[in-house]
N, C-alpha and C positions, 0 to 999 in steps of 0.2 A: 772407524769414522770417529774423531774427537773434536768436540767442540771446546774451545777456550774462551770465557768471559772474562776480561781484565775490569778490575775496578780500582779505585784509589790510586792511580797511576797518573803522574804530571805528564804534560804534553812534552815537556823537553826530555823527560825520561824515555819515554816511548819512543822517540826519535833516535835515542842511541841503541835501541835493541834491534836484533835481528828476528822480528815477530813472525809468526807465521802468516800467510796470505789472509786478507780478508775483503769481503764484499765492501762496496761504497757505502759509507755512513751518513746519516743526516743530523744536523746538530742537535745536541741534547738526548735524542732517543736513540741514537746509534743505529743498530741493525735491526730494532723490534719491528718495524715495518715489512721486514723481509722473512718473518716467523708467522707461520700460519697457525690453525687450531689443531692442527695434527704436528706436534713440534717434530717428531721423529722422521715424518716425511720430509718436512721443509728441510731438516738439517742435511738428510741424505740428498736431495736435490742440489743443496749449495756447494755439498762437498764434491759432486760430479762436475763443478764448474772450478771449484778453487782447491780442491785436493782433499786428502782424508783427514789432513790436520788442518784446522782452519780457526781463525779468530774471529770473534764477533763481540762487539760492545752492546749489551742490553741495558740502556739507560744510563746514567751517569751518577757518579757517587765520587763526591770530591775525597845386590847383585844387578838392581835395576832402580828406579826412582819410586820404589813402591811406598817408601816412608814419607818421601816428600809429596807424593800424591795421596796420603792417606788422611788428610784432615777434612773436616767438613765446614761449609759456610753457614752461618746461623740466618735462617729465614723468621720472618714474622710468625708464619704458620707453626715452624718448628717450635720455636719459643713457647707458644699458646698450647699446643697440644701436647707436648713433649717436656714441661715444665722447665723451660729455659735448656732444652737439649740435654737433657739427662738421660735420656734413652740411648740403646746402643746403636741406631743408626746415626743420629745426628750428634753424638757426642764429639767434642774435640778429640783428636787422637792423642793419648797421653795414658798415664796410669789408671785413672778412673776407667777409662773405655777399655783398656786392657782387662782388668778385674771384672767388668761385667760381661765381656765376651767369654773370659775364663769359666765364669760361673754358668754361661749358657751352653757352652760345649760340655761341661763337665756333669751339671745337674740336669739337663734337659735334653740335649742332642747328640750325645754319645750313643755308641750302637747300643749299649746296653740299656739306656735309658729308652730309646725309640722302641726296643723290642719290649720292655715293660709297659709299654702303653698299648700293646696288641690287643689286650682284653678290651679295651675301651674302644679301640676301632671295630672289632668283632660286634659289640653291642650297638654301635651307632649304626653301622652298616645293615644290620639284621633288622634294626628299625626302619630303614631306609626303604630296604627291600620290601616289607611287609606294607609300608605305606604306597609304594607303586603297584604292588599287587592288587591292593583294594581299589587302586585308582585303574588298573586293567579293567575290572569289571564293570567299572562306570564308564570305560572309555574317555577318561579323563587325559586332556592335555597338561605336560607338565612345561613349566616355564622358570627362568631364572630370574628371580624378582628383586627389585632393588630394596634396600634395608637401610637399618640405621648406619652402619659402616660406611655404606654408600655416601650418605650425607657427609660423614666425616672425610673420607677420601676426596669428594668434590671440593671442599673448603679447603683442605689440606694443600692441594695442587692449584688452587685459585691463585690467579697473578696479583700480589700487594703491590701497589704502585709504590708505597714507601720503600720496598726493599730495593727498587731501582733509582727511586728519586726520593731520598730521606726527608726533604724539606716539604715533601707533598704526603707525609704519612697520614695528615688528617684526612685526606680523601677516602681512605680505607674505612675511617670511623664514619664518616659521612654517608658513605653507600651501604653500610650497614655490615660490611664484610667482617671486620674485626668484632662487632658485637656477636655476629652470627657464630664464628668462630669460638668466642668465649661461652656461649652458650651451650655448644655442644660439649666443649671440654668440660663444662661444669656437670652435666648429665652424665659424662663418662667417669668423671672422679667420684660420682656418689656410687656408681656401679662397681668401681674398683675397691672403694672403701669397703662395701658390702662382702665383695665376693673372692678377693685376690690376696688382700693384704696379710691375712693369716699365714698364707702358705709360705709367701716369701720371709714372713717374719721367723717361722720357724726353721727354715733353712739358714737363717742368720743366725739363730740360737744353736744350731748344730754345728756352726762353724764352717759354713758352705763359703763363705765371703772372708777376705783378708782385709777388710775396710769396713767400717759402720756405714750403714745405708739408711737414709731418711725415708720418711714416707713418700716424699716427691721422687726420689731416687727409684724407688719400687714401682710406683705407679707410672712412672714415666717408661720404665722397662715392660711393664705389663700392656702399656697403651700400643707400643710397638708391636708387641706379639699379636695383639687382638686385630690389628689393622693389617699389618704386613702378613703375617702367617695365614690367615683365614681368605682373606682377598686374593692374594696370589694363587694359592691352590684352585680356588673355587673358580676364578677366570680361566686357568689353565684347563679343568676340566669342561668348561662350557667350550672352550675354543675346540678341545679335542673331539668333543662330539659333533661340533658342527662340522668339522673337518672330514669325519667319518661319513656323515650324513651326506656331505657334498661329494664324497667319493664312495659310491656303494661298492666297488670290488675291493677297496680297502677294508672297509667295514667287515664283508664277508669273510676277508682272508683272517682278520684278527679275532673274529667271534669263532672262527674254526679252531684257531689255534688256541685260544682261551680254553674252550671246550674239550678239546683233545688231552688238556694236560689235567691230571689226575689230583684231588685232594686240595692240600693248602699251597700249592705252588704256582695259584693262579697271579700271572704277571703279564703285565704288557709293557714292559721296558721300554722296546722300541718306539711304541707310539708316544710313550711320554717324550722322548728325545725329538721326534718329527714334530711335534705339535710345538715343542719349546723352541725350535728352530724358526718356524714361521710366525708363531707368536708369543715371543716372551712376555710374561706377565707385566713386567717392568720395561718397554722398550729402550728407555734410557736408563742407565744403571744410575743409582742414587748419586747427586752430584759429589765430586771431591774437591778439596781446596789445597792448593800447594803451600806447604809450611816454608818454603825457602824457594830462591830462585834456582833454576835448573835449564840444563840443556836437554832438549829433548827432539828428536828427529832434525837435529841441525838448526833448530830454532831456540831462541830465549823465551824461557817461560818465567814470568816475574812471579814473585811470592805473592800469596793472597789472591792467586787466580782461580777462578771456578772452572772444575773441568767437568764435562759432561761427555760420557763414552756411549754411542748409539748403539746398543746390542741388536736391535731390530735391524738397522743397516746393514752391519756386519755381516748378519746371519742371512741376508740376502744378497751379499755382494757376488756377483758373477767370477770375481777373482779367486773365490774359494769355492763356490758351488755351481755345478751344473744344473741348468735350468732353475734358477734359485727361487723363482715366484711359484713354483709348482709344488704339490704335495705329493712327494714321491717316496713311501715308505720303504722301497727297496734300496735307497740310497745309503742307509745305515746298517744294511747286514754285511758283515764281516769287516766292518770297519772300527778303528780302534779310537775314534774321536768320541769324547764324552762331553758332559756338560757341567764338569766339577771345578773348573778354573784352569785346566791343564792346556786346553786347547782354545786358543784366542777366536778362532772363526765360530765357536758355539760357546757362548759365555752368558746364559740368561741369568744365573746367579752371582755374577761378579768374578773377580780375582782379587789375589792378594790379601793382604791384611783385612781388608773391608769385604771378603767375600761373605755371601750370606751363611750364618753359622748352622742354619737350620735345614740344609739340602736333604738330609738323609730323613728327617722328619716330613718333610713335605713331599717327597718323592714316595716314601711309604705311604703315605695317606692318599695321594692319587693313583698309585698302582692299586693299592686295594679295593678302593671305592670303583674306579674305572673297570678293574678285571669282573668285580661281582655285576654291574650294571650290563657289560656286554655278555657275561655269562648266562644270566637269568632271562634277560628280554632280548627281543627284537626291539628294533626302533624304526620309527618312520615319521616323515613330516606331515603337517597336517594337510587337509585337504586344500589345493589350489596352489600349495608350495611344492616345487620341485627343486631337485640338486641343481639343476642348471639357473634357477632363478633364485637360488637363496643368496639373501643379503648379507655380506660379509663386510660390510663397513665397519669403520672402528670408531669408538669413543675415547678420546684422549683422557687420562686422568693419572693418578699414581699407578695404577696399572690400567692397560688399554682392554677396554671390554668391547662385545658386539653392541654395536649403535642400537640395533633393534634385537629386543630379547628372543633367544632361542626357545622355540615352541616345538616340542615332541611328543608324539604318541608311543607309549610303551605297549608291546605285546608280550605277554607271558610266553616264553619259548618253551616251556614244560607245562604238562597238564596242573591246574590248581587243585 
């Protein structure tokens, strides 16, 4: 399910192109009125009527095609939070982006690097387990709480009127949206100055980069890591626990499997895949922008077109999945489908050159934490809440979280 948002094209040019089908538009605002609060749901509903490749106009602004579709559009939020798009996610496709991605893969996300951080995961998980054991004695409820990064994520995904109507940029200042973004950005900037600059400066001194990096380059990079890396894995763990609690038989099965495994081989790989299919942390892959005109699916795609890929809808498409809305753990047994970008029907981390480079790191974190939580504790819902009446409503943002926080009661499986 792919959405194309065309900007900066004249009416005469549009008439000469064979563009994808599009819902009826209103003057000036285009198709904005047809998009609801849950964007990925709205796009799926539109695709059912107009096809898997459709064109929307959002506002008005006077071996494959991977390279053409690898650029990024620059939004107000990206410019503020990522130092004029100097991070890895929003940087324009080019030499700078290639160098930053290379540094990420070699220095942080290689198999050797991921393994080298295992001692940190060991220490942090041990602290977590001990904290939950203490809560067990007090029969305390655990919940996923909103934090500083939630404020940043909400602002980052807020709709800036000026991005769609450049002549109305003053509205974002008047409403306080841009001042709020700048305030959070300044707080994060001070945090990065204190804790992270020395790390990257040392890497640069050791010759890890083939180009000189400024302080803004470095802080933009770590802002992206702080926001994307932490929130996506946290969101996945919350949805995973919610789905297991909603399906007690699946919970019982995975706990038995984990507890039957000896030593350090605790893994819940299949549960990761099952949850990522129903609840990809980012239901819409990060927007891409075409760097040149291209033919795709028989249609003309102009240059500077913003492209959104609805991974959430693809992963619930009955064309690819039987009973797509159901949590069925067995569907992945003896299946060759994985989530590393080779199978388009399961694509939570993206694909091609812009695929998330931290897949191995994120999966290792999720597996290790969830395996320990499922091994050491049994889990139940608080009084008055049952699997049948669990609220699984979504809250849209850069990641899609549970609208109502998940509250769970841990019970130590082994004697304390």
